[in-house]
OpenMM code with the backbone's topology and positions (N, CA, C; nanometers):
from openmm import Vec3, app, unit

residues = "UNK UNK UNK UNK UNK UNK UNK UNK UNK UNK UNK UNK UNK UNK UNK UNK UNK UNK UNK UNK UNK UNK UNK UNK UNK UNK UNK UNK UNK UNK UNK UNK UNK UNK UNK UNK UNK UNK UNK UNK UNK UNK UNK UNK UNK UNK UNK UNK UNK UNK UNK UNK UNK UNK UNK UNK UNK UNK UNK UNK UNK UNK UNK UNK UNK UNK UNK UNK UNK UNK UNK UNK UNK UNK UNK UNK UNK UNK UNK UNK UNK UNK UNK UNK UNK UNK UNK UNK UNK UNK UNK UNK UNK UNK UNK UNK UNK UNK UNK UNK UNK UNK UNK UNK UNK UNK UNK UNK UNK UNK UNK UNK UNK UNK UNK UNK UNK UNK UNK UNK UNK UNK UNK UNK UNK UNK UNK UNK UNK UNK UNK UNK UNK UNK UNK UNK UNK UNK UNK UNK UNK UNK UNK UNK UNK UNK UNK UNK UNK UNK UNK UNK UNK UNK".split()
positions = [
    Vec3(2.0722, -0.3045, -0.8720),
    Vec3(2.1070, -0.4205, -0.7913),
    Vec3(2.2428, -0.4765, -0.8305),
    Vec3(2.2756, -0.4744, -0.9599),
    Vec3(2.4058, -0.5260, -1.0026),
    Vec3(2.5195, -0.4537, -0.9311),
    Vec3(2.5120, -0.3209, -0.9246),
    Vec3(2.6180, -0.2419, -0.8597),
    Vec3(2.6268, -0.2723, -0.7114),
    Vec3(2.5128, -0.2806, -0.6445),
    Vec3(2.5120, -0.3079, -0.5006),
    Vec3(2.5682, -0.4456, -0.4724),
    Vec3(2.5271, -0.5453, -0.5491),
    Vec3(2.5756, -0.6821, -0.5276),
    Vec3(2.7270, -0.6875, -0.5490),
    Vec3(2.7764, -0.6235, -0.6559),
    Vec3(2.9196, -0.6231, -0.6848),
    Vec3(2.9996, -0.5488, -0.5784),
    Vec3(2.9441, -0.4427, -0.5229),
    Vec3(3.0151, -0.3615, -0.4235),
    Vec3(3.0155, -0.4240, -0.2845),
    Vec3(2.9215, -0.5138, -0.2574),
    Vec3(2.9107, -0.5780, -0.1256),
    Vec3(2.8915, -0.4774, -0.0128),
    Vec3(2.8205, -0.3694, -0.0402),
    Vec3(2.7895, -0.2713, 0.0638),
    Vec3(2.6406, -0.2376, 0.0557),
    Vec3(2.5818, -0.1956, 0.1662),
    Vec3(2.4406, -0.1576, 0.1631),
    Vec3(2.4167, -0.0368, 0.0725),
    Vec3(2.3060, -0.0352, 0.0063),
    Vec3(2.2616, 0.0785, -0.0742),
    Vec3(2.1285, 0.1255, -0.0189),
    Vec3(2.0936, 0.2490, -0.0499),
    Vec3(1.9655, 0.3038, -0.0066),
    Vec3(1.9114, 0.3953, -0.1148),
    Vec3(1.7793, 0.4052, -0.1186),
    Vec3(1.7110, 0.4971, -0.2095),
    Vec3(1.6140, 0.5801, -0.1274),
    Vec3(1.6141, 0.7080, -0.1558),
    Vec3(1.5164, 0.7997, -0.0969),
    Vec3(1.4611, 0.8815, -0.2125),
    Vec3(1.3309, 0.8851, -0.2241),
    Vec3(1.2670, 0.9671, -0.3263),
    Vec3(1.2248, 1.0995, -0.2639),
    Vec3(1.2353, 1.2050, -0.3430),
    Vec3(1.1990, 1.3371, -0.2925),
    Vec3(1.1322, 1.4163, -0.4044),
    Vec3(1.0232, 1.4845, -0.3708),
    Vec3(0.9552, 1.5696, -0.4683),
    Vec3(0.9928, 1.7167, -0.4490),
    Vec3(1.0958, 1.7418, -0.3699),
    Vec3(1.1379, 1.8781, -0.3409),
    Vec3(1.0902, 1.9263, -0.2057),
    Vec3(0.9921, 1.8594, -0.1515),
    Vec3(0.9401, 1.8979, -0.0202),
    Vec3(0.9311, 1.7793, 0.0755),
    Vec3(0.8880, 1.6671, 0.0253),
    Vec3(0.8651, 1.5498, 0.1094),
    Vec3(0.9504, 1.4346, 0.0580),
    Vec3(1.0058, 1.3577, 0.1504),
    Vec3(1.0833, 1.2401, 0.1123),
    Vec3(1.0115, 1.1135, 0.1567),
    Vec3(1.0420, 1.0063, 0.0883),
    Vec3(0.9907, 0.8755, 0.1276),
    Vec3(1.0814, 0.8205, 0.2366),
    Vec3(1.0372, 0.7193, 0.3074),
    Vec3(1.1291, 0.6520, 0.4007),
    Vec3(1.2469, 0.5931, 0.3238),
    Vec3(1.3591, 0.5802, 0.3900),
    Vec3(1.4785, 0.5220, 0.3278),
    Vec3(1.4529, 0.3738, 0.2997),
    Vec3(1.4815, 0.3305, 0.1777),
    Vec3(1.4737, 0.1891, 0.1411),
    Vec3(1.6164, 0.1373, 0.1293),
    Vec3(1.6569, 0.0585, 0.2254),
    Vec3(1.7894, -0.0025, 0.2260),
    Vec3(1.7823, -0.1398, 0.1625),
    Vec3(1.8901, -0.1802, 0.0990),
    Vec3(1.9003, -0.3188, 0.0564),
    Vec3(2.0459, -0.3609, 0.0574),
    Vec3(2.0657, -0.4913, 0.0619),
    Vec3(2.1973, -0.5518, 0.0740),
    Vec3(2.1887, -0.6660, 0.1742),
    Vec3(2.2999, -0.7306, 0.1972),
    Vec3(2.2988, -0.8486, 0.2839),
    Vec3(2.2604, -0.8182, 0.4277),
    Vec3(2.2721, -0.6931, 0.4722),
    Vec3(2.2295, -0.6621, 0.6096),
    Vec3(2.0785, -0.6840, 0.6268),
    Vec3(2.0024, -0.6876, 0.5173),
    Vec3(1.8580, -0.7133, 0.5242),
    Vec3(1.8275, -0.8593, 0.5572),
    Vec3(1.9274, -0.9461, 0.5481),
    Vec3(1.9057, -1.0877, 0.5777),
    Vec3(1.8620, -1.1112, 0.7214),
    Vec3(1.8900, -1.0172, 0.8095),
    Vec3(1.8566, -1.0333, 0.9508),
    Vec3(1.7161, -0.9850, 0.9862),
    Vec3(1.6413, -0.9345, 0.8895),
    Vec3(1.5045, -0.8883, 0.9156),
    Vec3(1.4173, -1.0069, 0.9568),
    Vec3(1.3145, -0.9843, 1.0394),
    Vec3(1.2254, -1.0946, 1.0791),
    Vec3(1.1701, -1.1682, 0.9568),
    Vec3(1.1544, -1.2983, 0.9704),
    Vec3(1.1086, -1.3790, 0.8570),
    Vec3(0.9601, -1.3611, 0.8279),
    Vec3(0.8811, -1.3329, 0.9269),
    Vec3(0.7380, -1.3134, 0.9031),
    Vec3(0.7010, -1.1680, 0.9298),
    Vec3(0.5962, -1.1249, 0.8609),
    Vec3(0.5472, -0.9888, 0.8795),
    Vec3(0.6174, -0.8830, 0.7962),
    Vec3(0.6989, -0.9232, 0.6990),
    Vec3(0.7682, -0.8281, 0.6121),
    Vec3(0.6718, -0.7737, 0.5076),
    Vec3(0.6829, -0.6467, 0.4767),
    Vec3(0.6122, -0.5898, 0.3614),
    Vec3(0.6896, -0.6279, 0.2364),
    Vec3(0.6196, -0.6440, 0.1258),
    Vec3(0.6823, -0.6858, 0.0008),
    Vec3(0.7499, -0.5675, -0.0674),
    Vec3(0.8775, -0.5821, -0.0991),
    Vec3(0.9532, -0.4844, -0.1767),
    Vec3(1.0306, -0.5642, -0.2808),
    Vec3(0.9987, -0.5505, -0.4104),
    Vec3(1.0660, -0.6292, -0.5137),
    Vec3(1.2188, -0.6163, -0.5065),
    Vec3(1.2875, -0.7301, -0.5149),
    Vec3(1.4326, -0.7312, -0.5151),
    Vec3(1.4958, -0.7208, -0.3778),
    Vec3(1.4182, -0.6908, -0.2751),
    Vec3(1.4717, -0.6773, -0.1392),
    Vec3(1.3969, -0.7716, -0.0458),
    Vec3(1.2707, -0.7400, -0.0225),
    Vec3(1.1855, -0.8226, 0.0622),
    Vec3(1.0818, -0.8896, -0.0269),
    Vec3(1.1295, -0.9850, -0.1063),
    Vec3(1.0429, -1.0621, -0.1956),
    Vec3(1.0612, -1.2098, -0.1617),
    Vec3(1.0083, -1.2976, -0.2442),
    Vec3(1.0126, -1.4401, -0.2094),
    Vec3(1.1556, -1.4928, -0.2038),
    Vec3(1.2409, -1.4560, -0.2994),
    Vec3(1.3787, -1.5049, -0.2951),
    Vec3(1.4553, -1.4391, -0.1804),
    Vec3(1.4277, -1.3139, -0.1527),
    Vec3(1.4887, -1.2485, -0.0376),
    Vec3(1.4554, -1.3209, 0.0915),
    Vec3(1.3334, -1.3716, 0.1017),
    Vec3(1.2921, -1.4472, 0.2202),
    Vec3(1.3656, -1.5805, 0.2282),
    Vec3(1.3805, -1.6484, 0.1150),
    Vec3(1.4563, -1.7736, 0.1133),
    Vec3(1.5998, -1.7460, 0.1593),
    Vec3(1.6613, -1.6400, 0.1059),
    Vec3(1.7979, -1.6041, 0.1465),
    Vec3(1.8041, -1.5779, 0.2972),
    Vec3(1.7092, -1.5008, 0.3491),
    Vec3(1.7086, -1.4692, 0.4919),
    Vec3(1.6912, -1.5937, 0.5772),
    Vec3(1.6010, -1.6802, 0.5377),
    Vec3(1.5764, -1.8019, 0.6146),
    Vec3(1.7010, -1.8894, 0.6180),
    Vec3(1.7661, -1.9077, 0.5052),
    Vec3(1.8874, -1.9892, 0.5028),
    Vec3(1.9975, -1.9253, 0.5862),
    Vec3(2.0064, -1.7933, 0.5871),
    Vec3(2.1055, -1.7245, 0.6686),
    Vec3(2.0735, -1.7397, 0.8180),
    Vec3(1.9496, -1.7106, 0.8551),
    Vec3(1.9123, -1.7116, 0.9965),
    Vec3(1.9047, -1.8521, 1.0561),
    Vec3(1.8540, -1.9468, 0.9801),
    Vec3(1.8321, -2.0814, 1.0329),
    Vec3(1.9514, -2.1748, 1.0138),
    Vec3(2.0343, -2.1495, 0.9104),
    Vec3(2.1419, -2.2432, 0.8780),
    Vec3(2.2802, -2.1782, 0.8697),
    Vec3(2.2849, -2.0442, 0.8759),
    Vec3(2.4135, -1.9764, 0.8631),
    Vec3(2.4700, -1.9824, 0.7220),
    Vec3(2.3830, -2.0035, 0.6239),
    Vec3(2.4243, -2.0143, 0.4834),
    Vec3(2.3867, -1.8846, 0.4120),
    Vec3(2.4858, -1.8202, 0.3512),
    Vec3(2.4610, -1.6960, 0.2771),
    Vec3(2.4468, -1.7309, 0.1285),
    Vec3(2.3219, -1.7395, 0.0830),
    Vec3(2.2956, -1.7673, -0.0582),
    Vec3(2.3278, -1.6433, -0.1409),
    Vec3(2.3721, -1.6623, -0.2652),
    Vec3(2.3998, -1.5461, -0.3498),
    Vec3(2.2716, -1.4714, -0.3835),
    Vec3(2.2862, -1.3420, -0.4052),
    Vec3(2.1737, -1.2620, -0.4511),
    Vec3(2.1860, -1.2489, -0.6020),
    Vec3(2.0752, -1.2284, -0.6686),
    Vec3(2.0736, -1.2119, -0.8132),
    Vec3(1.9932, -1.0868, -0.8462),
    Vec3(2.0509, -1.0006, -0.9274),
    Vec3(1.9796, -0.8795, -0.9686),
    Vec3(1.8540, -0.9201, -1.0434),
    Vec3(1.7447, -0.8502, -1.0130),
    Vec3(1.6180, -0.8830, -1.0770),
    Vec3(1.5327, -0.7576, -1.0849),
    Vec3(1.4572, -0.7499, -1.1911),
    Vec3(1.3634, -0.6395, -1.2077),
    Vec3(1.2327, -0.6755, -1.1373),
    Vec3(1.1434, -0.5807, -1.1279),
    Vec3(1.0181, -0.6024, -1.0549),
    Vec3(0.9372, -0.7184, -1.1124),
    Vec3(0.9259, -0.7276, -1.2416),
    Vec3(0.8459, -0.8338, -1.3065),
    Vec3(0.9333, -0.9123, -1.4038),
    Vec3(1.0455, -0.9640, -1.3568),
    Vec3(1.1418, -1.0326, -1.4417),
    Vec3(1.0797, -1.1470, -1.5207),
    Vec3(0.9811, -1.2171, -1.4650),
    Vec3(0.9186, -1.3315, -1.5332),
    Vec3(0.8389, -1.2868, -1.6550),
    Vec3(0.7936, -1.1621, -1.6569),
    Vec3(0.7207, -1.1089, -1.7721),
    Vec3(0.8149, -1.0602, -1.8812),
    Vec3(0.9425, -1.0504, -1.8487),
    Vec3(1.0425, -0.9992, -1.9426),
    Vec3(1.1255, -1.1116, -2.0042),
    Vec3(1.0761, -1.2341, -1.9954),
    Vec3(1.1435, -1.3469, -2.0574),
    Vec3(1.2505, -1.4122, -1.9726),
    Vec3(1.2666, -1.3697, -1.8470),
    Vec3(1.3661, -1.4312, -1.7602),
    Vec3(1.3061, -1.5492, -1.6852),
    Vec3(1.3906, -1.6442, -1.6530),
    Vec3(1.3503, -1.7599, -1.5736),
    Vec3(1.4459, -1.7672, -1.4547),
    Vec3(1.4455, -1.6614, -1.3751),
    Vec3(1.5428, -1.6383, -1.2693),
    Vec3(1.5600, -1.7572, -1.1759),
    Vec3(1.4516, -1.8143, -1.1276),
    Vec3(1.4623, -1.9224, -1.0293),
    Vec3(1.5254, -2.0475, -1.0903),
    Vec3(1.4720, -2.0916, -1.2013),
    Vec3(1.5228, -2.2133, -1.2641),
    Vec3(1.6649, -2.1948, -1.3177),
    Vec3(1.6977, -2.0749, -1.3638),
    Vec3(1.8301, -2.0508, -1.4202),
    Vec3(1.9413, -2.0448, -1.3160),
    Vec3(1.9084, -2.0139, -1.1905),
    Vec3(2.0131, -1.9897, -1.0911),
    Vec3(2.0156, -2.0857, -0.9727),
    Vec3(1.9241, -2.1829, -0.9650),
    Vec3(1.9211, -2.2640, -0.8429),
    Vec3(2.0478, -2.3456, -0.8245),
    Vec3(2.1079, -2.3981, -0.9316),
    Vec3(2.2312, -2.4756, -0.9163),
    Vec3(2.3458, -2.3849, -0.8731),
    Vec3(2.3531, -2.2668, -0.9303),
    Vec3(2.4560, -2.1689, -0.8942),
    Vec3(2.4465, -2.1307, -0.7461),
    Vec3(2.3251, -2.1325, -0.6911),
    Vec3(2.3044, -2.0983, -0.5498),
    Vec3(2.3295, -2.2172, -0.4570),
    Vec3(2.3671, -2.3333, -0.5135),
    Vec3(2.4007, -2.4492, -0.4306),
    Vec3(2.2894, -2.5503, -0.4128),
    Vec3(2.1865, -2.5455, -0.4967),
    Vec3(2.0732, -2.6362, -0.4856),
    Vec3(2.0769, -2.7403, -0.5964),
    Vec3(2.0127, -2.8538, -0.5706),
    Vec3(1.9914, -2.9539, -0.6761),
    Vec3(1.8440, -2.9916, -0.6742),
    Vec3(1.7941, -3.0319, -0.7881),
    Vec3(1.6527, -3.0686, -0.7997),
    Vec3(1.6250, -3.1978, -0.7246),
    Vec3(1.5070, -3.2045, -0.6620),
    Vec3(1.4601, -3.3274, -0.5983),
    Vec3(1.3161, -3.3511, -0.6430),
    Vec3(1.2757, -3.4756, -0.6369),
    Vec3(1.1385, -3.5102, -0.6709),
    Vec3(1.0442, -3.4575, -0.5628),
    Vec3(0.9268, -3.4155, -0.6012),
    Vec3(0.8294, -3.3625, -0.5056),
    Vec3(0.8001, -3.4624, -0.3943),
    Vec3(0.8013, -3.5908, -0.4249),
    Vec3(0.7741, -3.6923, -0.3230),
    Vec3(0.8870, -3.7066, -0.2216),
    Vec3(1.0054, -3.6547, -0.2552),
    Vec3(1.1206, -3.6596, -0.1650),
    Vec3(1.1367, -3.5313, -0.0840),
    Vec3(1.0499, -3.4337, -0.1055),
    Vec3(1.0640, -3.3038, -0.0382),
    Vec3(1.0594, -3.3200, 0.1123),
    Vec3(1.1462, -3.2461, 0.1798),
    Vec3(1.1515, -3.2488, 0.3258),
    Vec3(1.1700, -3.1058, 0.3776),
    Vec3(1.1448, -3.0840, 0.5051),
    Vec3(1.1600, -2.9488, 0.5588),
    Vec3(1.2971, -2.8898, 0.5253),
    Vec3(1.2953, -2.7657, 0.4852),
    Vec3(1.4170, -2.6961, 0.4416),
    Vec3(1.4307, -2.6902, 0.2916),
    Vec3(1.3582, -2.7776, 0.2188),
    Vec3(1.3630, -2.7730, 0.0730),
    Vec3(1.2850, -2.6524, 0.0227),
    Vec3(1.3239, -2.6054, -0.0928),
    Vec3(1.2636, -2.4872, -0.1538),
    Vec3(1.1766, -2.5312, -0.2708),
    Vec3(1.0616, -2.4674, -0.2845),
    Vec3(0.9743, -2.4944, -0.3984),
    Vec3(0.9653, -2.3696, -0.4848),
    Vec3(0.9458, -2.3920, -0.6135),
    Vec3(0.9180, -2.2854, -0.7094),
    Vec3(0.7782, -2.3105, -0.7613),
    Vec3(0.7068, -2.2045, -0.7932),
    Vec3(0.5739, -2.2229, -0.8507),
    Vec3(0.5435, -2.1154, -0.9529),
    Vec3(0.4501, -2.1497, -1.0375),
    Vec3(0.3997, -2.0553, -1.1373),
    Vec3(0.2728, -1.9930, -1.0834),
    Vec3(0.2654, -1.8622, -1.0953),
    Vec3(0.1456, -1.7869, -1.0575),
    Vec3(0.1126, -1.6947, -1.1735),
    Vec3(0.0161, -1.7304, -1.2530),
    Vec3(-0.0218, -1.6558, -1.3737),
    Vec3(0.1013, -1.6125, -1.4536),
    Vec3(0.1921, -1.7048, -1.4741),
    Vec3(0.3125, -1.6771, -1.5517),
    Vec3(0.3528, -1.8032, -1.6272),
    Vec3(0.4359, -1.7866, -1.7287),
    Vec3(0.4820, -1.9002, -1.8074),
    Vec3(0.5983, -1.9727, -1.7401),
    Vec3(0.6679, -1.9030, -1.6518),
    Vec3(0.7817, -1.9608, -1.5812),
    Vec3(0.7573, -1.9513, -1.4303),
    Vec3(0.8263, -2.0324, -1.3509),
    Vec3(0.8122, -2.0182, -1.2060),
    Vec3(0.8557, -1.8779, -1.1629),
    Vec3(0.7710, -1.8112, -1.0865),
    Vec3(0.7999, -1.6735, -1.0450),
    Vec3(0.7897, -1.6556, -0.8939),
    Vec3(0.7728, -1.7643, -0.8213),
    Vec3(0.7561, -1.7557, -0.6768),
    Vec3(0.8285, -1.8726, -0.6112),
    Vec3(0.8857, -1.8466, -0.4945),
    Vec3(0.9547, -1.9527, -0.4211),
    Vec3(0.9168, -1.9450, -0.2744),
    Vec3(0.9366, -2.0554, -0.2070),
    Vec3(0.9109, -2.0635, -0.0647),
    Vec3(0.9854, -2.1825, -0.0080),
    Vec3(0.9739, -2.2005, 0.1223),
    Vec3(1.0459, -2.3072, 0.1912),
    Vec3(0.9465, -2.3973, 0.2632),
    Vec3(0.9644, -2.5274, 0.2468),
    Vec3(0.8838, -2.6237, 0.3193),
    Vec3(0.9303, -2.6277, 0.4644),
    Vec3(0.8368, -2.6181, 0.5562),
    Vec3(0.8652, -2.6246, 0.6995),
    Vec3(0.8098, -2.7544, 0.7562),
    Vec3(0.8280, -2.7744, 0.8838),
    Vec3(0.7718, -2.8911, 0.9527),
    Vec3(0.6193, -2.8815, 0.9558),
    Vec3(0.5544, -2.9931, 0.9793),
    Vec3(0.4097, -2.9995, 1.0052),
    Vec3(0.3234, -2.9459, 0.8912),
    Vec3(0.3696, -2.9646, 0.7664),
    Vec3(0.2887, -2.9255, 0.6520),
    Vec3(0.2768, -2.7762, 0.6306),
    Vec3(0.3679, -2.6990, 0.6856),
    Vec3(0.3660, -2.5538, 0.6678),
    Vec3(0.4718, -2.5112, 0.5678),
    Vec3(0.4579, -2.3902, 0.5187),
    Vec3(0.5598, -2.3310, 0.4333),
    Vec3(0.5810, -2.1867, 0.4763),
    Vec3(0.6933, -2.1323, 0.4358),
    Vec3(0.7267, -1.9924, 0.4578),
    Vec3(0.7416, -1.9313, 0.3199),
    Vec3(0.6655, -1.8249, 0.2919),
    Vec3(0.6780, -1.7605, 0.1614),
    Vec3(0.6292, -1.6166, 0.1695),
    Vec3(0.6529, -1.5441, 0.0604),
    Vec3(0.6215, -1.4017, 0.0575),
    Vec3(0.5684, -1.3636, -0.0806),
    Vec3(0.4410, -1.3380, -0.0873),
    Vec3(0.3754, -1.2971, -0.2114),
    Vec3(0.3624, -1.1457, -0.2182),
    Vec3(0.3694, -1.0924, -0.3392),
    Vec3(0.3475, -0.9496, -0.3610),
    Vec3(0.2091, -0.9122, -0.3078),
    Vec3(0.2020, -0.8039, -0.2322),
    Vec3(0.0750, -0.7589, -0.1771),
    Vec3(0.0388, -0.8206, -0.0435),
    Vec3(0.1230, -0.9101, 0.0070),
    Vec3(0.0986, -0.9737, 0.1367),
    Vec3(0.2237, -0.9627, 0.2230),
    Vec3(0.2038, -0.9756, 0.3526),
    Vec3(0.3175, -0.9855, 0.4429),
    Vec3(0.3743, -1.1266, 0.4336),
    Vec3(0.5049, -1.1406, 0.4556),
    Vec3(0.5644, -1.2747, 0.4580),
    Vec3(0.4995, -1.3533, 0.5710),
    Vec3(0.4825, -1.4839, 0.5481),
    Vec3(0.4068, -1.5632, 0.6461),
    Vec3(0.4395, -1.7109, 0.6401),
    Vec3(0.4025, -1.7757, 0.7492),
    Vec3(0.4000, -1.9215, 0.7555),
    Vec3(0.2536, -1.9610, 0.7379),
    Vec3(0.2287, -2.0603, 0.6536),
    Vec3(0.0920, -2.1082, 0.6348),
    Vec3(0.0963, -2.2487, 0.5787),
    Vec3(-0.0168, -2.3194, 0.5772),
    Vec3(-0.0186, -2.4556, 0.5232),
    Vec3(0.0247, -2.4585, 0.3767),
    Vec3(0.1048, -2.5566, 0.3428),
    Vec3(0.1547, -2.5700, 0.2050),
    Vec3(0.0498, -2.6294, 0.1123),
    Vec3(-0.0473, -2.7025, 0.1674),
    Vec3(-0.1448, -2.7756, 0.0866),
    Vec3(-0.2027, -2.6999, -0.0314),
    Vec3(-0.2585, -2.5814, -0.0108),
    Vec3(-0.3186, -2.5098, -0.1236),
    Vec3(-0.2190, -2.4703, -0.2327),
    Vec3(-0.0927, -2.4667, -0.2016),
    Vec3(0.0086, -2.4234, -0.2981),
    Vec3(0.0705, -2.5387, -0.3759),
    Vec3(0.0521, -2.6613, -0.3306),
    Vec3(0.1208, -2.7754, -0.3915),
    Vec3(0.0900, -2.7932, -0.5394),
    Vec3(-0.0334, -2.7685, -0.5783),
    Vec3(-0.0684, -2.7911, -0.7200),
    Vec3(0.0017, -2.6934, -0.8135),
    Vec3(0.0496, -2.5824, -0.7611),
    Vec3(0.1199, -2.4837, -0.8438),
    Vec3(0.2714, -2.5057, -0.8466),
    Vec3(0.3232, -2.5906, -0.7575),
    Vec3(0.4679, -2.6135, -0.7509),
    Vec3(0.5175, -2.6789, -0.8794),
    Vec3(0.6233, -2.6231, -0.9342),
    Vec3(0.6827, -2.6763, -1.0574),
    Vec3(0.8177, -2.7425, -1.0326),
    Vec3(0.8868, -2.7015, -0.9278),
    Vec3(1.0199, -2.7520, -0.8961),
    Vec3(1.0348, -2.7627, -0.7442),
    Vec3(1.1111, -2.8600, -0.7023),
    Vec3(1.1566, -2.8706, -0.5636),
    Vec3(1.3076, -2.8798, -0.5694),
    Vec3(1.3755, -2.8041, -0.4834),
    Vec3(1.5221, -2.8066, -0.4817),
    Vec3(1.5712, -2.8159, -0.3376),
    Vec3(1.6874, -2.8774, -0.3216),
    Vec3(1.7470, -2.8968, -0.1896),
    Vec3(1.8887, -2.8379, -0.1912),
    Vec3(1.9230, -2.7688, -0.0843),
    Vec3(2.0563, -2.7103, -0.0737),
    Vec3(2.1586, -2.8213, -0.0473),
    Vec3(2.2640, -2.8253, -0.1303),
    Vec3(2.3694, -2.9246, -0.1146),
    Vec3(2.5061, -2.8594, -0.1017),
    Vec3(2.5103, -2.7273, -0.1106),
    Vec3(2.6355, -2.6533, -0.0891),
    Vec3(2.7187, -2.6321, -0.2091),
] * unit.nanometer
topology = app.Topology()
chain = topology.addChain("A")
for resn in residues:
    res = topology.addResidue(resn, chain)
    for name in ("N", "CA", "C"):
        topology.addAtom(name, app.Element.getBySymbol(name[0]), res)
């Protein structure tokens, strides 16, 4: 991911066992235009932060920076979300001040926040969990796990 981000060009991976190949896995900023809901989870490409990036691009015309990340970065001592939110143009807000468009971070069986999503209108959120398609759903069940709320300020 570091090389692709630095090069600013799309990259692709194809696996081959000598007879059969996997489908091409592309990544890079051109993936920002993929539909926001119904995405299959692919770490580092179509994951929760990738969805936040896509939503900000599609809904606001804001291209958030990408950050290289391993599949289970939170298990390797990284705190990717908390360490980079200011660099991406966000500032912390109190949970009681959260409004549509704000981003939440949450802990899911981890010591650090490892998941993010976006608050939408009418008590909904947009997020993408490993093993699920990206979706809009009620935020209520997720609120108790939220550790941070951040708002884009540019």
